[in-house]
Structures are given as C-alpha cells and as structure tokens.
C-alpha positions as CSV (number, residue, x, y, z in Angstrom):
1,X,0.0,0.0,0.0
2,X,1.0,3.7,-0.4
3,X,1.5,4.7,3.2
4,X,1.4,8.5,2.6
5,X,-1.1,10.7,0.9
6,X,-0.4,14.3,0.2
7,X,-3.2,16.7,-0.7
8,X,-2.3,19.8,-2.6
9,X,-5.3,22.1,-2.4
10,X,-4.9,25.1,-4.7
11,X,-6.1,27.6,-7.2
12,X,-4.7,28.4,-10.7
13,X,-4.4,31.8,-12.3
14,X,-7.5,32.4,-14.4
15,X,-6.9,31.3,-18.0
16,X,-3.9,29.2,-17.2
17,X,-5.8,26.0,-16.3
18,X,-4.8,24.2,-19.5
19,X,-1.2,25.2,-19.1
20,X,-1.2,23.7,-15.6
21,X,-2.8,20.5,-16.8
22,X,-0.2,20.1,-19.5
23,X,2.6,20.6,-17.0
24,X,1.1,18.1,-14.6
25,X,0.6,15.4,-17.2
26,X,4.1,16.0,-18.7
27,X,7.0,17.5,-16.8
28,X,5.5,17.1,-13.3
29,X,4.9,13.3,-13.7
30,X,8.4,12.8,-15.2
31,X,9.9,14.7,-12.2
32,X,7.8,12.8,-9.7
33,X,9.1,9.5,-10.9
34,X,12.5,10.5,-9.7
35,X,11.3,11.0,-6.1
36,X,11.8,8.2,-3.6
37,X,8.7,6.3,-2.9
38,X,6.5,7.9,-5.6
39,X,3.3,5.8,-6.4
40,X,0.7,7.9,-8.1
41,X,-0.6,11.4,-8.9
42,X,-4.1,12.5,-10.0
43,X,-5.9,15.8,-10.4
44,X,-9.4,16.8,-9.3
45,X,-11.7,19.8,-9.5
46,X,-14.1,20.9,-6.8
47,X,-17.6,19.5,-7.5
48,X,-20.5,21.9,-8.0
49,X,-22.5,19.7,-5.6
50,X,-21.4,19.5,-1.9
51,X,-22.9,17.6,1.0
52,X,-22.1,20.6,3.3
53,X,-22.8,23.5,0.8
54,X,-22.5,26.2,3.4
55,X,-18.9,25.6,4.5
56,X,-16.0,27.4,2.8
57,X,-14.6,25.7,-0.4
58,X,-11.6,28.0,-0.9
59,X,-9.8,25.7,-3.5
60,X,-10.9,24.9,-7.0
61,X,-8.3,22.1,-7.5
62,X,-6.9,19.2,-5.6
63,X,-3.8,17.2,-6.7
64,X,-3.6,13.9,-4.8
65,X,-0.2,12.3,-4.5
66,X,0.6,8.9,-2.9
67,X,4.0,7.8,-1.7
68,X,5.6,4.9,0.2
69,X,8.5,6.8,1.9
70,X,11.4,5.0,3.7
71,X,12.5,8.2,5.4
72,X,9.4,10.4,5.6
73,X,11.1,13.3,7.5
74,X,13.6,13.6,4.7
75,X,11.4,12.9,1.7
76,X,8.0,14.6,2.4
77,X,9.3,18.2,1.9
78,X,10.7,17.3,-1.5
79,X,7.3,17.4,-3.2
80,X,6.7,21.0,-2.1
81,X,10.3,21.9,-3.2
82,X,9.7,20.3,-6.6
83,X,6.6,22.4,-7.2
84,X,8.1,25.6,-5.9
85,X,11.1,25.2,-8.3
86,X,9.0,24.3,-11.3
87,X,7.5,26.3,-14.2
88,X,4.1,25.7,-12.6
89,X,4.8,27.9,-9.6
90,X,3.9,31.0,-11.7
91,X,0.6,29.3,-12.7
92,X,-0.7,29.1,-9.1
93,X,-2.9,31.8,-7.6
94,X,-2.2,32.1,-3.9
95,X,-3.2,35.8,-3.5
96,X,-5.6,34.8,-0.8
97,X,-3.1,32.5,0.9
98,X,-5.5,29.5,0.5
99,X,-2.9,27.0,-0.9
100,X,-2.5,24.0,1.3
101,X,-0.2,21.0,1.4
102,X,-1.4,18.3,3.9
103,X,0.5,15.0,4.2
104,X,-1.2,12.1,6.0
105,X,0.3,8.8,7.2
106,X,-2.4,6.3,6.3
107,X,-3.6,3.8,8.8
108,X,-4.4,1.2,6.2
109,X,-5.0,0.7,2.5
110,X,-8.4,1.2,0.9
111,X,-11.4,-0.5,2.6
112,X,-13.2,-1.7,-0.5
113,X,-17.0,-2.2,-0.5
114,X,-19.0,-4.4,-2.8
115,X,-19.7,-1.5,-5.2
116,X,-16.0,-1.1,-6.1
117,X,-15.1,-1.8,-9.8
118,X,-11.4,-2.5,-9.5
119,X,-10.7,-2.4,-13.2
120,X,-12.3,1.1,-13.6
121,X,-11.1,4.6,-12.7
122,X,-12.7,6.7,-10.0
123,X,-15.1,9.4,-10.8
124,X,-14.0,11.5,-7.9
125,X,-13.1,11.6,-4.2
126,X,-14.3,13.3,-1.2
127,X,-12.0,14.4,1.7
128,X,-13.0,15.0,5.3
129,X,-10.5,16.9,7.4
130,X,-11.6,15.4,10.6
131,X,-11.0,15.3,14.3
132,X,-12.0,13.0,17.2
133,X,-13.2,14.1,20.7
134,X,-10.3,14.3,23.2
135,X,-10.0,11.0,25.1
136,X,-12.2,9.1,22.7
137,X,-9.6,8.2,20.0
138,X,-10.0,4.4,20.4
139,X,-13.8,4.6,20.1
140,X,-13.5,6.9,17.1
141,X,-11.3,4.4,15.2
142,X,-13.4,1.5,16.2
143,X,-16.5,3.1,14.9
144,X,-14.9,4.0,11.6
145,X,-13.3,0.6,11.0
146,X,-16.2,-1.6,12.2
147,X,-19.3,0.5,11.3
148,X,-18.9,3.6,9.2
149,X,-16.4,2.5,6.5
150,X,-18.5,-0.6,5.6
151,X,-21.8,1.3,5.6
152,X,-20.6,4.3,3.5
153,X,-18.9,2.0,1.0
154,X,-22.3,0.4,0.3
155,X,-24.0,3.6,-0.7
156,X,-24.6,3.8,-4.5
157,X,-21.6,5.4,-6.0
158,X,-19.5,5.3,-2.9
159,X,-17.0,2.5,-3.3
160,X,-14.1,2.7,-0.8
161,X,-12.5,4.6,2.1
162,X,-9.2,5.0,3.8
163,X,-8.0,7.1,6.7
164,X,-4.8,8.6,8.0
165,X,-3.2,10.9,10.7
166,X,-1.5,14.2,9.9
167,X,2.2,13.6,9.5
168,X,4.7,15.4,11.7
169,X,6.6,16.6,8.7
170,X,4.9,18.7,6.1
171,X,5.6,20.4,2.8
172,X,6.0,24.1,2.4
173,X,4.1,26.4,2.5
174,X,3.1,24.9,5.9
175,X,-0.2,26.4,7.0
176,X,-2.9,25.6,9.5
177,X,-4.7,22.3,9.0
178,X,-8.1,21.9,10.6
179,X,-8.1,18.1,10.7
180,X,-5.8,15.8,12.6
181,X,-7.3,12.9,10.6
182,X,-8.0,12.5,6.9
183,X,-11.0,10.5,5.7
184,X,-10.5,9.9,2.0
185,X,-13.6,8.4,0.2
186,X,-13.7,7.1,-3.4
187,X,-16.6,7.4,-5.7
188,X,-17.6,5.7,-9.0
189,X,-20.7,7.6,-10.1
190,X,-21.9,9.7,-12.9
191,X,-24.7,11.1,-10.7
192,X,-23.2,12.7,-7.7
193,X,-26.6,14.2,-6.6
194,X,-28.0,10.6,-6.4
195,X,-25.0,9.4,-4.4
196,X,-25.0,12.3,-2.0
197,X,-28.8,12.2,-1.6
198,X,-28.8,8.5,-0.7
199,X,-25.9,9.0,1.7
200,X,-27.9,11.6,3.5
201,X,-31.1,9.5,3.3
202,X,-29.4,6.4,4.8
203,X,-27.9,8.6,7.6
204,X,-31.5,9.8,8.4
205,X,-33.1,6.4,8.0
206,X,-35.3,7.3,5.1
207,X,-33.5,5.7,2.1
208,X,-35.8,4.0,-0.5
209,X,-33.4,1.1,-0.2
210,X,-34.6,0.4,3.3
211,X,-31.1,0.6,4.6
212,X,-30.3,2.9,7.5
213,X,-26.9,3.8,8.9
214,X,-26.1,3.5,12.5
215,X,-26.0,6.7,14.6
216,X,-22.9,8.8,14.2
217,X,-20.4,8.0,17.0
218,X,-20.1,10.7,19.7
219,X,-16.4,10.1,19.5
220,X,-16.3,12.0,16.2
221,X,-15.9,15.7,16.6
222,X,-18.2,18.1,14.7
223,X,-15.1,20.2,14.0
224,X,-14.7,18.8,10.4
225,X,-15.0,19.9,6.8
226,X,-16.1,17.8,3.8
227,X,-15.2,18.5,0.2
228,X,-16.2,16.6,-2.9
229,X,-14.0,16.6,-6.0
230,X,-14.4,15.3,-9.6
231,X,-11.5,13.6,-11.3
232,X,-10.0,15.6,-14.2
233,X,-6.8,13.6,-15.1
234,X,-6.1,10.2,-16.6
235,X,-8.9,7.8,-17.4
236,X,-12.5,8.9,-16.6
237,X,-15.4,6.9,-15.1
238,X,-18.2,6.1,-17.6
239,X,-20.0,3.3,-15.8
240,X,-23.1,4.9,-14.4
241,X,-23.6,4.5,-10.6
242,X,-21.6,1.7,-9.1
243,X,-23.9,-0.3,-6.9
244,X,-24.1,-3.9,-5.9
245,X,-27.8,-3.6,-5.0
246,X,-31.0,-2.8,-6.7
247,X,-31.4,0.7,-8.1
248,X,-35.0,0.1,-9.1
249,X,-36.0,0.6,-5.4
250,X,-35.4,4.3,-5.9
251,X,-38.2,6.6,-7.4
252,X,-37.5,8.1,-10.8
253,X,-37.2,11.6,-9.4
254,X,-34.8,10.6,-6.5
255,X,-31.9,12.3,-8.2
256,X,-33.8,15.5,-9.0
257,X,-33.4,18.6,-6.8
258,X,-37.0,18.2,-5.6
259,X,-36.6,14.4,-5.1
260,X,-37.6,12.5,-2.0
261,X,-34.2,12.1,-0.4
C-alpha cells in the first residue's frame, strides 16, 4: 500500500488551467518518478454539488499524491520543493493564501466495498478533514473501522474509504490544518446528486433502499469539513452508478433537486 497521501489544495491563475494540466501530465509526472517512494498522482476539481454546501470551499483544485516513503522526514518536503522550483509555480494563484499541502500517514490501504469496480477509474473523491473528541480516539477508530467504512462503502456510487493521521513533517508552505485525521472516500458515479442524496437519506433512516446507517459516534468531533472533487486527469469513469444492490428501489425523481431524499 501507499503509506502516505499528500493533498495539494490550490487555485490556478485564471486562463492558465490548460497550461497547468499540460505541465502536470508531462514535466511534473516525469519529475515525480525521480522522487523516492512515488506511487501515483491525480488531479481533481471541486464539484458543484457538496454535502455541506454552506462551508467554505476555498480551493478549486486538488492534486492527490501517494508515496511509500522509507525516510518520511527527509522525503515529504521534496514534493513542495519540486513544485516551488517548477515552471508551474507561476501558474498558481495564492493571492488569498488559500494554498495548502497536507500529508497524512495512512492507517491502512483502501477499505473496499462491494460497489468497487477495481478495473475502472474513480469518478472522484471526497475528503474529510476530521477530528476525534479528546480522550475518545480508540472509540473513534473502532466506529470508523467496524461501522462507518462498511456502511458508507455500500451507498450507491461510494466504493471505498481509507484514513490517516496528519504527519509530523509537512511540505511548504506549511499552513494551518483543521483536521488531525483524513478520511478519503472514493466514488464511482456519474450522478453525484444521487450518491450524496442517498448517503444523507441512509444517515437519516429514510433511504428508499430500506437501509439505515447507525447513529454517528459521539467520539467523532463536529469540527470537520467535507469537500467533494471530480477527477480531471487520466482515465475517466463512464460506468453509471456503481452499486451492488437494486437501483430500481429508488423513485424516478430521486436524483432531481426536488426528489424524495
């Protein structure tokens, strides 16, 4: 497994988006392959639809890097240095100081639910910058591992989840991170409204599937932010809504803004 995930949350100078994409797919990937422990790199754009629409979404783009470092304190900062010294540095718009690099040491590899189509790309990811209640860490991890990861990964379009702890060493620019823990969720869906709507419905016990999630653990802090992103690099998902169950249980207007979820 890739033990480390780095999130680069950023904005790009208006009109330079294509230039940045060409750099990422070309010179950046070539340079990344020379870094110790490099495993993968993908780009995402903030989704128009969010499950927490009232929270701040200060970044338009996410680059998600995975590494398997032997010497993390030495190697983690190299990614930030690589970007700062590249031609792409001039393409980034950090006028509002929103740019963030967050590196997490992952607890495990992906938890894969029955919806996961392993031979197909993701449609997107969601990230939760999360925290647990002081003194309740063991209960928090137990709830995620035994309850929440399995139930979320069975929601139509949600296919997997993995989690990690903020690493002690970070890339520059090192700025405030609101979450000690990362919850990274994978999606395979061409209808994010449907997927988010049924996630919410299952959490409230009103899903047309008849499936209800267990109550949220009191060990999880409400000091958290959730952000959905759509994949914009590499192969794209074209497989509808990944679901191991019966979608016919849902009314035809379920994925409409005035649907029943």
